[in-house]
C-alpha positions, 0 to 999 in steps of 0.5 A: 656545125661549130659552137661558139659560146652559147651558140651552135653555128651552121658552116654554111653561113660561112660557105654559102654566098648570098646577097639580096637581089630585090630587082629579081625577087621583088621582095618575095621573102616578105610576101611568101610563106604561111607566117609573118616574120618571127618576133622577139618578145621585147619586139612586140612592145616595140611595135605597139610603141611605134604603131602610131608613127609608122601607120602613115608609111603603111598600106590601108590593107596592112593597117586594117590587118593590124588594127583587126589582129594586132601589132604581132600575133601568136601562132599555135606553137606560141611563137610571135610573128608579124600579122599577114594581110588575108594570109598573104604578105606581112602587114607592115609590107608596102610595094614600090612602083616597081611592085617590090615588097618593102618594109614600112617600118623600115621606111620610117627608120630611113626618115628617122622617125624611129630608131628601130630599123625592123624585127631582127629576123628580117635583118638577119635573113637568110639566117634564122636562129632557134632558141632552145634551153641551153643554146641557140642554133644559127642556120641558113634558111634555104628557100627556092625564092632566094636563088637569085640572091645565092647567084649575086652572092656568088658573083660578088663573092660575098658569104652570108655571114658578111652579107648580114654582118650588122644584123649579126653584131646586133643580135650577138655582139661584135666579139661574137661576130669577130670570132666567126670572121676568125674561124672564116679566115682559118678555114680559107687558108690552105692547109700546110703539109 
């Protein structure tokens, strides 16, 4: 772990490799698990505002779940997240003809219907950010369904921090990211004896 401003960062994001391999996992991170995608408070209003625009991109099951539960839900710990369809996939998930889970929000973004790509927790994955009173912890979330992403990342020699560069900059700023790069590069340099 190392400290960077008001963040405590796991060295795993520098040392572990990761590149999503949708053809292998079929977007399982949007389907598996017991909860929806974590949301930040300001994202809940965004979801309310864009729902009428993204609705045509969603499946009827997702629309029904959102209309019943709301554009976001709050779990028993008071954390905000996306609603699920029958306790399974995220309500904003769509499936292509290869049965790969895709994001309906991101589809609307790509069509330039909205200017928000998707929840930052989704963009950051496999990085998870936990907020505490004095700092935020930036960690690598290991999940067996992402083993193929780890294998592909290793083949392509892409560390996690590079894979989620755009999202890390969006979340913490360009200067923060550049400092992470400097730390990573300094660790790669052979030590002089």
